[in-house]
mmCIF file of the N, C-alpha and C atoms, coordinates in Angstrom:
data_MODEL
# 
_entry.id   MODEL 
# 
loop_
_atom_site.group_PDB 
_atom_site.id 
_atom_site.type_symbol 
_atom_site.label_atom_id 
_atom_site.label_alt_id 
_atom_site.label_comp_id 
_atom_site.label_asym_id 
_atom_site.label_entity_id 
_atom_site.label_seq_id 
_atom_site.pdbx_PDB_ins_code 
_atom_site.Cartn_x 
_atom_site.Cartn_y 
_atom_site.Cartn_z 
_atom_site.occupancy 
_atom_site.B_iso_or_equiv 
_atom_site.pdbx_formal_charge 
_atom_site.auth_seq_id 
_atom_site.auth_comp_id 
_atom_site.auth_asym_id 
_atom_site.auth_atom_id 
_atom_site.pdbx_PDB_model_num 
ATOM 1   N N  . MET A 1 1  ? -11.121 3.854   14.738  1.00 0.00 ? 1  MET A N  1 
ATOM 2   C CA . MET A 1 1  ? -9.743  3.718   14.283  1.00 0.00 ? 1  MET A CA 1 
ATOM 3   C C  . MET A 1 1  ? -9.183  5.071   13.874  1.00 0.00 ? 1  MET A C  1 
ATOM 4   N N  . GLN A 1 2  ? -7.947  5.283   14.139  1.00 0.00 ? 2  GLN A N  1 
ATOM 5   C CA . GLN A 1 2  ? -7.294  6.515   13.726  1.00 0.00 ? 2  GLN A CA 1 
ATOM 6   C C  . GLN A 1 2  ? -6.926  6.418   12.248  1.00 0.00 ? 2  GLN A C  1 
ATOM 7   N N  . THR A 1 3  ? -6.693  7.571   11.641  1.00 0.00 ? 3  THR A N  1 
ATOM 8   C CA . THR A 1 3  ? -6.366  7.621   10.223  1.00 0.00 ? 3  THR A CA 1 
ATOM 9   C C  . THR A 1 3  ? -5.158  6.766   9.884   1.00 0.00 ? 3  THR A C  1 
ATOM 10  N N  . ASP A 1 4  ? -4.105  6.825   10.712  1.00 0.00 ? 4  ASP A N  1 
ATOM 11  C CA . ASP A 1 4  ? -2.910  6.044   10.407  1.00 0.00 ? 4  ASP A CA 1 
ATOM 12  C C  . ASP A 1 4  ? -3.178  4.549   10.514  1.00 0.00 ? 4  ASP A C  1 
ATOM 13  N N  . ASN A 1 5  ? -4.033  4.130   11.450  1.00 0.00 ? 5  ASN A N  1 
ATOM 14  C CA . ASN A 1 5  ? -4.377  2.716   11.554  1.00 0.00 ? 5  ASN A CA 1 
ATOM 15  C C  . ASN A 1 5  ? -5.206  2.261   10.361  1.00 0.00 ? 5  ASN A C  1 
ATOM 16  N N  . ILE A 1 6  ? -6.105  3.116   9.905   1.00 0.00 ? 6  ILE A N  1 
ATOM 17  C CA . ILE A 1 6  ? -6.913  2.793   8.730   1.00 0.00 ? 6  ILE A CA 1 
ATOM 18  C C  . ILE A 1 6  ? -6.013  2.672   7.510   1.00 0.00 ? 6  ILE A C  1 
ATOM 19  N N  . LEU A 1 7  ? -5.115  3.638   7.337   1.00 0.00 ? 7  LEU A N  1 
ATOM 20  C CA . LEU A 1 7  ? -4.187  3.581   6.207   1.00 0.00 ? 7  LEU A CA 1 
ATOM 21  C C  . LEU A 1 7  ? -3.300  2.347   6.286   1.00 0.00 ? 7  LEU A C  1 
ATOM 22  N N  . SER A 1 8  ? -2.843  2.017   7.465   1.00 0.00 ? 8  SER A N  1 
ATOM 23  C CA . SER A 1 8  ? -2.012  0.832   7.647   1.00 0.00 ? 8  SER A CA 1 
ATOM 24  C C  . SER A 1 8  ? -2.764  -0.422  7.218   1.00 0.00 ? 8  SER A C  1 
ATOM 25  N N  . HIS A 1 9  ? -4.029  -0.508  7.591   1.00 0.00 ? 9  HIS A N  1 
ATOM 26  C CA . HIS A 1 9  ? -4.855  -1.647  7.196   1.00 0.00 ? 9  HIS A CA 1 
ATOM 27  C C  . HIS A 1 9  ? -5.007  -1.699  5.675   1.00 0.00 ? 9  HIS A C  1 
ATOM 28  N N  . HIS A 1 10 ? -5.250  -0.549  5.060   1.00 0.00 ? 10 HIS A N  1 
ATOM 29  C CA . HIS A 1 10 ? -5.396  -0.497  3.602   1.00 0.00 ? 10 HIS A CA 1 
ATOM 30  C C  . HIS A 1 10 ? -4.094  -0.880  2.893   1.00 0.00 ? 10 HIS A C  1 
ATOM 31  N N  . VAL A 1 11 ? -2.970  -0.443  3.437   1.00 0.00 ? 11 VAL A N  1 
ATOM 32  C CA . VAL A 1 11 ? -1.668  -0.804  2.861   1.00 0.00 ? 11 VAL A CA 1 
ATOM 33  C C  . VAL A 1 11 ? -1.481  -2.316  2.909   1.00 0.00 ? 11 VAL A C  1 
ATOM 34  N N  . GLU A 1 12 ? -1.771  -2.914  4.043   1.00 0.00 ? 12 GLU A N  1 
ATOM 35  C CA . GLU A 1 12 ? -1.605  -4.367  4.178   1.00 0.00 ? 12 GLU A CA 1 
ATOM 36  C C  . GLU A 1 12 ? -2.536  -5.125  3.241   1.00 0.00 ? 12 GLU A C  1 
ATOM 37  N N  . ALA A 1 13 ? -3.780  -4.671  3.111   1.00 0.00 ? 13 ALA A N  1 
ATOM 38  C CA . ALA A 1 13 ? -4.732  -5.320  2.206   1.00 0.00 ? 13 ALA A CA 1 
ATOM 39  C C  . ALA A 1 13 ? -4.275  -5.185  0.753   1.00 0.00 ? 13 ALA A C  1 
ATOM 40  N N  . ALA A 1 14 ? -3.789  -4.007  0.381   1.00 0.00 ? 14 ALA A N  1 
ATOM 41  C CA . ALA A 1 14 ? -3.308  -3.786  -0.984  1.00 0.00 ? 14 ALA A CA 1 
ATOM 42  C C  . ALA A 1 14 ? -2.057  -4.611  -1.262  1.00 0.00 ? 14 ALA A C  1 
ATOM 43  N N  . ARG A 1 15 ? -1.206  -4.749  -0.270  1.00 0.00 ? 15 ARG A N  1 
ATOM 44  C CA . ARG A 1 15 ? 0.007   -5.556  -0.418  1.00 0.00 ? 15 ARG A CA 1 
ATOM 45  C C  . ARG A 1 15 ? -0.351  -7.032  -0.640  1.00 0.00 ? 15 ARG A C  1 
ATOM 46  N N  . GLN A 1 16 ? -1.317  -7.514  0.120   1.00 0.00 ? 16 GLN A N  1 
ATOM 47  C CA . GLN A 1 16 ? -1.745  -8.907  -0.038  1.00 0.00 ? 16 GLN A CA 1 
ATOM 48  C C  . GLN A 1 16 ? -2.379  -9.125  -1.411  1.00 0.00 ? 16 GLN A C  1 
ATOM 49  N N  . LYS A 1 17 ? -3.195  -8.171  -1.856  1.00 0.00 ? 17 LYS A N  1 
ATOM 50  C CA . LYS A 1 17 ? -3.817  -8.278  -3.174  1.00 0.00 ? 17 LYS A CA 1 
ATOM 51  C C  . LYS A 1 17 ? -2.754  -8.296  -4.263  1.00 0.00 ? 17 LYS A C  1 
ATOM 52  N N  . LEU A 1 18 ? -1.735  -7.451  -4.125  1.00 0.00 ? 18 LEU A N  1 
ATOM 53  C CA . LEU A 1 18 ? -0.640  -7.430  -5.092  1.00 0.00 ? 18 LEU A CA 1 
ATOM 54  C C  . LEU A 1 18 ? 0.064   -8.783  -5.128  1.00 0.00 ? 18 LEU A C  1 
ATOM 55  N N  . HIS A 1 19 ? 0.332   -9.337  -3.978  1.00 0.00 ? 19 HIS A N  1 
ATOM 56  C CA . HIS A 1 19 ? 0.989   -10.647 -3.891  1.00 0.00 ? 19 HIS A CA 1 
ATOM 57  C C  . HIS A 1 19 ? 0.137   -11.722 -4.572  1.00 0.00 ? 19 HIS A C  1 
ATOM 58  N N  . ASP A 1 20 ? -1.162  -11.708 -4.306  1.00 0.00 ? 20 ASP A N  1 
ATOM 59  C CA . ASP A 1 20 ? -2.064  -12.687 -4.916  1.00 0.00 ? 20 ASP A CA 1 
ATOM 60  C C  . ASP A 1 20 ? -2.106  -12.544 -6.436  1.00 0.00 ? 20 ASP A C  1 
ATOM 61  N N  . LEU A 1 21 ? -2.197  -11.309 -6.913  1.00 0.00 ? 21 LEU A N  1 
ATOM 62  C CA . LEU A 1 21 ? -2.222  -11.076 -8.360  1.00 0.00 ? 21 LEU A CA 1 
ATOM 63  C C  . LEU A 1 21 ? -0.918  -11.505 -9.016  1.00 0.00 ? 21 LEU A C  1 
ATOM 64  N N  . GLN A 1 22 ? 0.199   -11.217 -8.358  1.00 0.00 ? 22 GLN A N  1 
ATOM 65  C CA . GLN A 1 22 ? 1.497   -11.609 -8.911  1.00 0.00 ? 22 GLN A CA 1 
ATOM 66  C C  . GLN A 1 22 ? 1.602   -13.122 -9.001  1.00 0.00 ? 22 GLN A C  1 
ATOM 67  N N  . ASN A 1 23 ? 1.131   -13.828 -7.992  1.00 0.00 ? 23 ASN A N  1 
ATOM 68  C CA . ASN A 1 23 ? 1.162   -15.293 -8.032  1.00 0.00 ? 23 ASN A CA 1 
ATOM 69  C C  . ASN A 1 23 ? 0.284   -15.846 -9.143  1.00 0.00 ? 23 ASN A C  1 
ATOM 70  N N  . LYS A 1 24 ? -0.827  -15.179 -9.412  1.00 0.00 ? 24 LYS A N  1 
ATOM 71  C CA . LYS A 1 24 ? -1.771  -15.647 -10.430 1.00 0.00 ? 24 LYS A CA 1 
ATOM 72  C C  . LYS A 1 24 ? -1.320  -15.308 -11.850 1.00 0.00 ? 24 LYS A C  1 
ATOM 73  N N  . TYR A 1 25 ? -0.816  -14.078 -12.068 1.00 0.00 ? 25 TYR A N  1 
ATOM 74  C CA . TYR A 1 25 ? -0.543  -13.592 -13.416 1.00 0.00 ? 25 TYR A CA 1 
ATOM 75  C C  . TYR A 1 25 ? 0.930   -13.380 -13.744 1.00 0.00 ? 25 TYR A C  1 
ATOM 76  N N  . GLY A 1 26 ? 1.791   -13.250 -12.760 1.00 0.00 ? 26 GLY A N  1 
ATOM 77  C CA . GLY A 1 26 ? 3.188   -12.917 -13.014 1.00 0.00 ? 26 GLY A CA 1 
ATOM 78  C C  . GLY A 1 26 ? 3.403   -11.414 -12.910 1.00 0.00 ? 26 GLY A C  1 
ATOM 79  N N  . PHE A 1 27 ? 4.677   -11.023 -12.909 1.00 0.00 ? 27 PHE A N  1 
ATOM 80  C CA . PHE A 1 27 ? 5.030   -9.621  -12.644 1.00 0.00 ? 27 PHE A CA 1 
ATOM 81  C C  . PHE A 1 27 ? 4.597   -8.636  -13.722 1.00 0.00 ? 27 PHE A C  1 
ATOM 82  N N  . GLY A 1 28 ? 4.576   -9.038  -14.987 1.00 0.00 ? 28 GLY A N  1 
ATOM 83  C CA . GLY A 1 28 ? 4.343   -8.087  -16.060 1.00 0.00 ? 28 GLY A CA 1 
ATOM 84  C C  . GLY A 1 28 ? 2.895   -7.849  -16.427 1.00 0.00 ? 28 GLY A C  1 
ATOM 85  N N  . HIS A 1 29 ? 1.968   -8.509  -15.796 1.00 0.00 ? 29 HIS A N  1 
ATOM 86  C CA . HIS A 1 29 ? 0.554   -8.379  -16.143 1.00 0.00 ? 29 HIS A CA 1 
ATOM 87  C C  . HIS A 1 29 ? 0.028   -7.000  -15.748 1.00 0.00 ? 29 HIS A C  1 
ATOM 88  N N  . SER A 1 30 ? -0.880  -6.474  -16.563 1.00 0.00 ? 30 SER A N  1 
ATOM 89  C CA . SER A 1 30 ? -1.399  -5.123  -16.317 1.00 0.00 ? 30 SER A CA 1 
ATOM 90  C C  . SER A 1 30 ? -2.112  -5.006  -14.968 1.00 0.00 ? 30 SER A C  1 
ATOM 91  N N  . SER A 1 31 ? -2.782  -6.053  -14.528 1.00 0.00 ? 31 SER A N  1 
ATOM 92  C CA . SER A 1 31 ? -3.455  -6.012  -13.223 1.00 0.00 ? 31 SER A CA 1 
ATOM 93  C C  . SER A 1 31 ? -2.452  -5.883  -12.084 1.00 0.00 ? 31 SER A C  1 
ATOM 94  N N  . VAL A 1 32 ? -1.318  -6.548  -12.228 1.00 0.00 ? 32 VAL A N  1 
ATOM 95  C CA . VAL A 1 32 ? -0.271  -6.488  -11.210 1.00 0.00 ? 32 VAL A CA 1 
ATOM 96  C C  . VAL A 1 32 ? 0.343   -5.088  -11.181 1.00 0.00 ? 32 VAL A C  1 
ATOM 97  N N  . LEU A 1 33 ? 0.614   -4.540  -12.342 1.00 0.00 ? 33 LEU A N  1 
ATOM 98  C CA . LEU A 1 33 ? 1.192   -3.196  -12.408 1.00 0.00 ? 33 LEU A CA 1 
ATOM 99  C C  . LEU A 1 33 ? 0.233   -2.147  -11.847 1.00 0.00 ? 33 LEU A C  1 
ATOM 100 N N  . LYS A 1 34 ? -1.045  -2.290  -12.162 1.00 0.00 ? 34 LYS A N  1 
ATOM 101 C CA . LYS A 1 34 ? -2.042  -1.349  -11.655 1.00 0.00 ? 34 LYS A CA 1 
ATOM 102 C C  . LYS A 1 34 ? -2.139  -1.434  -10.129 1.00 0.00 ? 34 LYS A C  1 
ATOM 103 N N  . GLN A 1 35 ? -2.139  -2.653  -9.590  1.00 0.00 ? 35 GLN A N  1 
ATOM 104 C CA . GLN A 1 35 ? -2.206  -2.814  -8.136  1.00 0.00 ? 35 GLN A CA 1 
ATOM 105 C C  . GLN A 1 35 ? -0.947  -2.295  -7.464  1.00 0.00 ? 35 GLN A C  1 
ATOM 106 N N  . SER A 1 36 ? 0.184   -2.430  -8.131  1.00 0.00 ? 36 SER A N  1 
ATOM 107 C CA . SER A 1 36 ? 1.431   -1.890  -7.601  1.00 0.00 ? 36 SER A CA 1 
ATOM 108 C C  . SER A 1 36 ? 1.343   -0.371  -7.460  1.00 0.00 ? 36 SER A C  1 
ATOM 109 N N  . MET A 1 37 ? 0.716   0.278   -8.430  1.00 0.00 ? 37 MET A N  1 
ATOM 110 C CA . MET A 1 37 ? 0.545   1.730   -8.357  1.00 0.00 ? 37 MET A CA 1 
ATOM 111 C C  . MET A 1 37 ? -0.412  2.116   -7.230  1.00 0.00 ? 37 MET A C  1 
ATOM 112 N N  . VAL A 1 38 ? -1.450  1.316   -7.023  1.00 0.00 ? 38 VAL A N  1 
ATOM 113 C CA . VAL A 1 38 ? -2.379  1.557   -5.917  1.00 0.00 ? 38 VAL A CA 1 
ATOM 114 C C  . VAL A 1 38 ? -1.633  1.462   -4.590  1.00 0.00 ? 38 VAL A C  1 
ATOM 115 N N  . LEU A 1 39 ? -0.831  0.415   -4.445  1.00 0.00 ? 39 LEU A N  1 
ATOM 116 C CA . LEU A 1 39 ? -0.050  0.232   -3.220  1.00 0.00 ? 39 LEU A CA 1 
ATOM 117 C C  . LEU A 1 39 ? 0.930   1.384   -3.017  1.00 0.00 ? 39 LEU A C  1 
ATOM 118 N N  . ASP A 1 40 ? 1.603   1.799   -4.073  1.00 0.00 ? 40 ASP A N  1 
ATOM 119 C CA . ASP A 1 40 ? 2.532   2.937   -3.975  1.00 0.00 ? 40 ASP A CA 1 
ATOM 120 C C  . ASP A 1 40 ? 1.822   4.186   -3.452  1.00 0.00 ? 40 ASP A C  1 
ATOM 121 N N  . GLU A 1 41 ? 0.645   4.459   -3.978  1.00 0.00 ? 41 GLU A N  1 
ATOM 122 C CA . GLU A 1 41 ? -0.100  5.643   -3.558  1.00 0.00 ? 41 GLU A CA 1 
ATOM 123 C C  . GLU A 1 41 ? -0.501  5.546   -2.088  1.00 0.00 ? 41 GLU A C  1 
ATOM 124 N N  . LEU A 1 42 ? -0.931  4.379   -1.656  1.00 0.00 ? 42 LEU A N  1 
ATOM 125 C CA . LEU A 1 42 ? -1.292  4.202   -0.250  1.00 0.00 ? 42 LEU A CA 1 
ATOM 126 C C  . LEU A 1 42 ? -0.083  4.385   0.667   1.00 0.00 ? 42 LEU A C  1 
ATOM 127 N N  . ILE A 1 43 ? 1.056   3.847   0.259   1.00 0.00 ? 43 ILE A N  1 
ATOM 128 C CA . ILE A 1 43 ? 2.276   4.010   1.054   1.00 0.00 ? 43 ILE A CA 1 
ATOM 129 C C  . ILE A 1 43 ? 2.667   5.487   1.119   1.00 0.00 ? 43 ILE A C  1 
ATOM 130 N N  . ASN A 1 44 ? 2.541   6.189   0.000   1.00 0.00 ? 44 ASN A N  1 
ATOM 131 C CA . ASN A 1 44 ? 2.837   7.629   -0.007  1.00 0.00 ? 44 ASN A CA 1 
ATOM 132 C C  . ASN A 1 44 ? 1.919   8.383   0.951   1.00 0.00 ? 44 ASN A C  1 
ATOM 133 N N  . GLN A 1 45 ? 0.633   8.056   0.945   1.00 0.00 ? 45 GLN A N  1 
ATOM 134 C CA . GLN A 1 45 ? -0.316  8.699   1.858   1.00 0.00 ? 45 GLN A CA 1 
ATOM 135 C C  . GLN A 1 45 ? 0.042   8.396   3.309   1.00 0.00 ? 45 GLN A C  1 
ATOM 136 N N  . TYR A 1 46 ? 0.403   7.159   3.573   1.00 0.00 ? 46 TYR A N  1 
ATOM 137 C CA . TYR A 1 46 ? 0.763   6.744   4.926   1.00 0.00 ? 46 TYR A CA 1 
ATOM 138 C C  . TYR A 1 46 ? 1.994   7.503   5.412   1.00 0.00 ? 46 TYR A C  1 
ATOM 139 N N  . GLN A 1 47 ? 3.007   7.576   4.559   1.00 0.00 ? 47 GLN A N  1 
ATOM 140 C CA . GLN A 1 47 ? 4.229   8.289   4.935   1.00 0.00 ? 47 GLN A CA 1 
ATOM 141 C C  . GLN A 1 47 ? 3.964   9.776   5.120   1.00 0.00 ? 47 GLN A C  1 
ATOM 142 N N  . TYR A 1 48 ? 3.163   10.363  4.263   1.00 0.00 ? 48 TYR A N  1 
ATOM 143 C CA . TYR A 1 48 ? 2.833   11.780  4.396   1.00 0.00 ? 48 TYR A CA 1 
ATOM 144 C C  . TYR A 1 48 ? 2.152   12.049  5.738   1.00 0.00 ? 48 TYR A C  1 
ATOM 145 N N  . THR A 1 49 ? 1.236   11.170  6.118   1.00 0.00 ? 49 THR A N  1 
ATOM 146 C CA . THR A 1 49 ? 0.538   11.318  7.392   1.00 0.00 ? 49 THR A CA 1 
ATOM 147 C C  . THR A 1 49 ? 1.525   11.330  8.549   1.00 0.00 ? 49 THR A C  1 
ATOM 148 N N  . TYR A 1 50 ? 2.502   10.441  8.512   1.00 0.00 ? 50 TYR A N  1 
ATOM 149 C CA . TYR A 1 50 ? 3.487   10.386  9.592   1.00 0.00 ? 50 TYR A CA 1 
ATOM 150 C C  . TYR A 1 50 ? 4.433   11.576  9.566   1.00 0.00 ? 50 TYR A C  1 
ATOM 151 N N  . TYR A 1 51 ? 4.939   11.926  8.408   1.00 0.00 ? 51 TYR A N  1 
ATOM 152 C CA . TYR A 1 51 ? 5.884   13.042  8.332   1.00 0.00 ? 51 TYR A CA 1 
ATOM 153 C C  . TYR A 1 51 ? 5.222   14.359  8.698   1.00 0.00 ? 51 TYR A C  1 
ATOM 154 N N  . ARG A 1 52 ? 3.960   14.490  8.391   1.00 0.00 ? 52 ARG A N  1 
ATOM 155 C CA . ARG A 1 52 ? 3.220   15.698  8.738   1.00 0.00 ? 52 ARG A CA 1 
ATOM 156 C C  . ARG A 1 52 ? 3.129   15.858  10.253  1.00 0.00 ? 52 ARG A C  1 
ATOM 157 N N  . HIS A 1 53 ? 3.074   14.737  10.958  1.00 0.00 ? 53 HIS A N  1 
ATOM 158 C CA . HIS A 1 53 ? 2.986   14.769  12.416  1.00 0.00 ? 53 HIS A CA 1 
ATOM 159 C C  . HIS A 1 53 ? 4.337   14.549  13.093  1.00 0.00 ? 53 HIS A C  1 
ATOM 160 N N  . GLY A 1 54 ? 5.403   14.485  12.314  1.00 0.00 ? 54 GLY A N  1 
ATOM 161 C CA . GLY A 1 54 ? 6.735   14.347  12.881  1.00 0.00 ? 54 GLY A CA 1 
ATOM 162 C C  . GLY A 1 54 ? 7.039   12.973  13.446  1.00 0.00 ? 54 GLY A C  1 
ATOM 163 N N  . LYS A 1 55 ? 6.338   11.962  12.956  1.00 0.00 ? 55 LYS A N  1 
ATOM 164 C CA . LYS A 1 55 ? 6.573   10.594  13.404  1.00 0.00 ? 55 LYS A CA 1 
ATOM 165 C C  . LYS A 1 55 ? 7.295   9.817   12.314  1.00 0.00 ? 55 LYS A C  1 
ATOM 166 N N  . LYS A 1 56 ? 7.904   8.716   12.705  1.00 0.00 ? 56 LYS A N  1 
ATOM 167 C CA . LYS A 1 56 ? 8.579   7.854   11.750  1.00 0.00 ? 56 LYS A CA 1 
ATOM 168 C C  . LYS A 1 56 ? 7.616   6.753   11.306  1.00 0.00 ? 56 LYS A C  1 
ATOM 169 N N  . PRO A 1 57 ? 7.426   6.550   9.987   1.00 0.00 ? 57 PRO A N  1 
ATOM 170 C CA . PRO A 1 57 ? 6.506   5.512   9.522   1.00 0.00 ? 57 PRO A CA 1 
ATOM 171 C C  . PRO A 1 57 ? 7.002   4.116   9.864   1.00 0.00 ? 57 PRO A C  1 
ATOM 172 N N  . THR A 1 58 ? 6.057   3.188   10.017  1.00 0.00 ? 58 THR A N  1 
ATOM 173 C CA . THR A 1 58 ? 6.398   1.813   10.365  1.00 0.00 ? 58 THR A CA 1 
ATOM 174 C C  . THR A 1 58 ? 6.130   0.838   9.237   1.00 0.00 ? 58 THR A C  1 
ATOM 175 N N  . VAL A 1 59 ? 5.650   1.310   8.109   1.00 0.00 ? 59 VAL A N  1 
ATOM 176 C CA . VAL A 1 59 ? 5.368   0.418   6.974   1.00 0.00 ? 59 VAL A CA 1 
ATOM 177 C C  . VAL A 1 59 ? 6.538   0.412   6.037   1.00 0.00 ? 59 VAL A C  1 
# 
């Protein structure tokens, strides 16, 4: 797998985990906020990878 495909997979997995945590605990729970930060960081990495190569991100 290429780096962007791996990152894309990680973004999707983190997004699903965030959704599951939000359904279980609600928006204000510390676990939800922490997972949101994890997802943000993954999205930032994904976008950086694309912008570095002059491509448009798809996430």
